[in-house]
N, C-alpha and C positions, 0 to 999 in steps of 0.2 A: 730564583737566587740561585749563587753557585760558590761554594764553599772550598775555598783553596787551600785550607789546614785543616785536619779533624784526625783525632786517633780510633777512628771505628775498627780498623783492623782486626780481630776478635786472636787474645791470645800471643801478641805481638812485645806489646811495652804497658805505660801503664793507665790506658784508656779501654776498651771494651777487653771482657777477658774469654766471653762465649760468645760463640754465633747467637747465642736471644740476646748477648747486649744491644750486639752489633744491628740485628733488626730492629730492637726497640728505638736504638739511634736513630736510625734510619727511617721507622717510621715517625717518629717525633721530626725529625729535619724536615718531609715530608709536609705534615702539619700545618708546619713554617712558614709552608713556600721555598725550601729548599729544592733543588733537580737534582743538580750533579755535584759530586764531591769528590775533591780529590783527598785519598787517604794517605795520612802522613806520620807511619812510624816511626819511633824516635831510631836514629842511628850514631854508632860511633860515642856515645856520652857518657863510655864508662858502665854504662850498665847495658844496653841491650846493645844489640847488633841485628838489622835488617837490610840484606844486601840483595841489590835490583832484581835478580831474577826471583827469590820469596818472595820477594813483595809482588812482583804483577803476576806468581802463582796464585798468590793470598786473594787476589783482584777480584783475579776472575773466577776463583772461588765461591768469593759473598757475590759475585752481581749472580749468577747463575742461583744463590742461594734466596736473593733479595727477588728476582721474578717469578719464583717459584710460591713465593710469600704473598708475591702480589703486591710489591711494594714500591714504587715509581719512583725511584731514584735508582740515579747513576755512580756510581763509585771508579773516579779513575786514578792512577800508579802516584804516587807518590812519594816521597822520603825526606825527614828530617835531620839532616846528620848534622852533628855537634862540629864545631871549626876547628882542624887542625892543618898542620902543615904540611901531609898527603892529600888533602882532596883531589888536589891538579893531577896527580897519581892515580887516585882513586877512579878517576872519569877515564881515564885513557884505559884502564882494566876492567870498565864497566861493571865497576863496584855500587858506584853513586847512581843514583834513578833522578835526572830530572821531573820537572813537574809534568803530569801527564805525557810521561817520557820523550815525547819528541818536542818538547815544545821550548827547548833553549835556557826553561829558568831554573835556578837552582837555588832552593834550600839553603840557609844558613844560619842553625843557630850558636849566639853565640854564648858564652857562660854567664851564672846569672852578676855574680860578685865581680866583674871586672869586664875592658876590653883587651884580648890581644897584641901584645904591642908589632905582631905580624899581620893584621887584621886587611890593613891597609894596602899592603904587597898582594896575600893572597887574594882579594878582591877582585885586584887590575890582572892577577895567572889566571883565573876565571875567566876575565872577558877577552885577557888574549886568546883565550882558548874558543871563543864564542859563545859563552853564556855568561846570561844573566842572573849575575848575585841576588837571592833577594834574603833581607837581615827578618828573623823573625821575631814578634811579640822585644824589639825596643824599649818598648815604654815599663818595661819587668827588667831590665841589666843598670846594676847600682848607680856601677860610673855612669851611663847614659841618665841616671835619674838626679844624680850630683850635677853633672856639666852636660845641658841635651845638647849645648850647639857643638857635643862629640862625633853627632851626628852628619852634621853638614858636610865634614869632608867626606867623607863616605858616598853620598848621594850626587854631593859637586861633580861627584868621579865616575858615576855612572851605575851605584850600585840602587838598587829600590828597595823598600822597606814595607812591612805590615805590622800592624794595628791588629790585637786580641778586641775582640767583637764585646766581653765582658768587660775590659780598663775602658771603653769608650763610653760605656751605660753605667759605669762607677761602680761596677760588682767586684772592683779589687780593689775601692776604698779611692778617695777623694785627691790623695797626692797623683795617686798615677792616673787618674781618672782627667785632670788639673794640666799633667807633662804630654797623654796623650792630644788636649786639645792645641797646646805648646807644639809639636812635632805637626796636626795637621794645617793650622793657623801658618806658619812655618813651609809650605808645600813640602816637606819629608814623610808622608805617607803615601802611598798608593794603592795599596791593598787594607781592605778589613776581613777579615774571616773568623771565623769562633775558636781553635782551638781547642773544640771540644774531643773531653774521653769519657761521656757518660751523659746518663738524661736526668742526674742528680743535683753533684756537686760541682760539675762542670759542664753543664751542656752547653748548648748551640748561641742564644742573645744575638743573633746574627741579626733579627727582624729587626729586635730593640735599638741596636747599634745604630743601624743603617736609619732610625725614629731620630735617634737621639741627634742625630748628624744633618740630616736634613731640619729638624728644628731650630738650631743652633745656626746652620752656616745655608742652608736652602735645598733644595731639589737638586741642583746642578751637580751640587759635590756628592750624593748619595748617588745619585747616578753616574756619577765620574767610576767611583770605587767599586759600581757594579758590572760598570764594561770591560773596566781596565782587568777585571774577572776572565771576562770574557775571551779578554785578546791573548790571555795570557793562555788558555788549551789551548786556542787557534793556533798559538806559535804567531802569533802579528806583536809587532812593535808596542811597546806599555811607553807613553811618554809622558813625563809629568810637567806642572808649572815651575820655573822655574824657583831653585832651591833658595830660602833663605836664612839669615842669620835667629837663633831665638830671642825672642824678647822676654826676658824673663818677667815672670809674675811671683809676687809672694802668693806661697803655698800654707794658708794655715800661719802666717807667722814666719814659714822661713825662708831664707834665703836675703 
């Protein structure tokens, strides 16, 4: 398996704190069948700043340490930038780091409490510059929780999305799991990844998520998500099924 969203670089954000933590995460990932991880430290979220060149340097060093420790996991460079109006300029100034550096896919993290009014225009600008934006963990955004159809417009116009494995398999609660299912059923999801931060409170759960998807929807869909991760790191085109409007379900009596 390939994990495209993980906070495994040591000492850069709220993920791994030390190299020992990073090695422990990589060892756990390998035991669960993950062979490639894109390191995606937070950037420009009000707390952490991790620019492209720093991440590239630290990924190289971590790969060397993994080889020395005989842990068969490869780390690729990436970044999780918080959405802001300067993202297009930051790309031109070589501050932002697309996933695996040259893939053409770029993570975009929304705030957890709302969708900024300029989001549609920004995503369009990124695409005009030749980058495919991937909205990370939309299932945890309060506005999308309230109005899940809000995601439809972004995907309809070319953005992709990534769900968190722990959300898919119910570790974040029934309401978020049900929303995740709604998004999957409406063809509004393109990737599943761990967003792992450690080996205890926020581990990988990637195998469990794929098993959950296979159990509910069949093996073809789990393979679809896995193949999309392979296409991404190769810089090839990821194409999902035509997005649909959300069919709302009652969640524990809500709605």
